[in-house]
C-alpha positions in Angstrom: 4.9 -7.6 -19.3 5.7 -10.2 -21.9 4.8 -8.2 -25.1 1.9 -6.6 -26.3 0.6 -3.0 -26.7 -2.1 -1.4 -24.5 -3.9 2.0 -24.0 -2.4 4.3 -21.2 -6.0 4.2 -20.0 -6.2 0.4 -19.9 -7.4 -0.8 -16.5 -4.2 -2.7 -15.9 -2.1 0.3 -16.7 -4.4 2.3 -14.5 -3.7 -0.3 -11.6 0.1 -0.9 -11.8 0.5 3.0 -12.6 -1.3 3.5 -9.1 1.0 1.0 -7.4 3.9 2.6 -8.9 3.0 6.0 -7.7 2.4 4.4 -4.4 6.1 3.0 -4.5 7.6 6.4 -5.2 5.3 8.2 -2.5 6.6 5.5 0.1 10.2 6.5 -1.0 9.5 10.0 0.0 8.1 8.5 3.6 11.3 6.4 3.9 13.6 9.5 3.2 11.6 11.6 5.8 11.3 8.7 8.7 13.1 9.0 11.8 12.3 5.4 12.7 14.5 2.7 11.6 11.7 0.1 12.4 9.7 1.9 9.8 12.2 2.6 7.3 12.7 -1.3 7.2 9.4 -1.9 7.0 8.8 0.9 4.3 11.6 -0.8 2.0 9.8 -4.5 2.1 6.6 -3.0 1.1 8.0 -1.0 -1.8 9.6 -4.4 -2.9 6.4 -6.3 -2.6 4.8 -3.5 -4.4 7.1 -4.0 -7.4 5.6 -7.5 -7.1 2.2 -6.7 -7.3 3.1 -4.2 -10.1 4.5 -7.4 -12.2 1.4 -9.4 -11.4 -0.9 -6.4 -12.6 1.2 -6.1 -15.8 0.8 -9.7 -16.8 -2.2 -10.7 -18.8 -3.6 -13.9 -17.3 -2.4 -15.9 -20.4 1.1 -15.2 -19.7 1.0 -15.8 -15.9 2.5 -19.1 -16.1 5.6 -17.2 -17.6 5.5 -14.7 -14.4 5.6 -17.7 -12.1 8.8 -19.0 -13.8 10.6 -15.8 -13.4 9.2 -13.8 -10.5 7.5 -14.0 -7.2 3.8 -13.4 -6.6 1.6 -12.4 -3.9 1.1 -14.9 -1.0 -0.8 -15.3 1.9 2.3 -15.4 4.0 2.9 -11.9 2.6 -0.5 -10.9 3.8 0.1 -12.6 7.3 3.4 -10.7 7.7 1.3 -7.3 7.4 -1.2 -8.3 9.9 1.4 -9.2 12.3 3.2 -5.8 11.7 -0.1 -4.1 12.2 -0.6 -5.6 15.5 2.8 -5.2 16.7 2.8 -1.5 15.7 -0.7 -0.8 17.0 0.4 -2.2 20.4 2.7 0.6 20.8 0.4 3.4 20.1 -2.9 5.0 21.4 -5.6 5.9 18.8 -7.9 8.5 19.6 -11.8 7.6 18.8 -11.7 10.5 15.9 -10.6 11.2 12.7 -7.0 12.0 12.4 -5.8 15.2 10.3 -2.6 14.5 8.5 0.2 16.5 9.0 2.0 15.8 12.4 5.3 15.6 10.6 6.7 15.1 7.0 6.9 11.7 7.1 3.7 10.9 8.8 1.9 13.2 5.8 4.1 11.0 3.3 2.7 7.8 5.0 -0.8 9.4 5.0 -0.6 10.3 1.1 0.9 6.9 0.4 -2.0 5.0 2.2 -4.3 6.9 0.3 -2.6 6.2 -3.2 -2.7 2.5 -2.0 -6.3 2.9 -1.3 -6.9 4.2 -4.8 -4.8 1.3 -6.3 -7.4 -1.1 -4.6 -10.0 0.7 -6.2 -8.5 -0.1 -9.6 -7.7 -3.6 -8.7 -11.3 -4.1 -7.7 -12.0 -2.6 -11.2 -9.9 -5.4 -12.8 -11.6 -8.2 -10.5 -15.1 -7.0 -11.7 -13.7 -7.7 -15.4 -12.3 -11.0 -14.6 -8.9 -9.6 -15.2 -7.2 -10.3 -12.0 -5.4 -13.6 -11.8 -4.3 -13.9 -8.1 -6.9 -12.5 -5.8 -4.4 -12.1 -2.9 -3.2 -9.1 -4.8 -6.7 -7.2 -3.5 -6.2 -8.4 0.1 -2.6 -7.4 0.2 -3.4 -3.9 -1.0 -6.4 -3.6 1.8 -3.7 -4.9 4.5 -0.9 -2.5 3.2 -3.1 0.4 3.6 -4.2 -0.3 7.0 -0.6 -0.9 8.0 0.5 2.2 6.4 -2.2 4.3 8.4 -0.7 2.5 11.6 2.7 3.5 10.5 1.9 7.0 10.1 0.7 7.0 13.8 3.7 5.2 15.1 5.9 7.9 13.4 3.7 10.6 15.2 3.6 8.5 18.5 5.4 11.1 20.7 3.6 14.2 19.0 0.2 15.7 19.9 -2.3 14.1 17.7 -4.7 16.7 15.8 -8.1 15.2 15.3 -11.6 16.2 14.0 -14.1 16.3 16.5 -17.9 16.3 15.7 -18.6 19.5 18.1 -20.5 22.0 16.8 -19.2 25.7 17.0 
């Protein structure tokens, strides 16, 4: 953002490209979800991930320009994610085991989105380690967003049997 050329393998490109991938996978989840509660949340997540993409695409030297024209990640956005996690979590029962994705198309798409967000989070950690992350809240947002998406997948399937991985030997 704001000019300049970088390699497609640049850490910034890797980070915002992965965020863009998450936005697309959330679009699949939104189109498949039967829950209006979740489709509204997904749309907000997609919009906020565009904000993150813009932040990640902006070099620190150009950050003041970004602030003039665009929103950035705020602590209020993170608090909202945490509120949603609590609200949805209160409506489901999680097993004490690893859940195998695929209870429904929508939950499978949400689980895929969650794993993509986790990859984006790892890419942003790399940016932070290279002192290339201007707004540290981006990392917190991605972490909480992945947790929310996990809960959303379970909420989508709350009326279905849960397939979980047991540790019993055959």
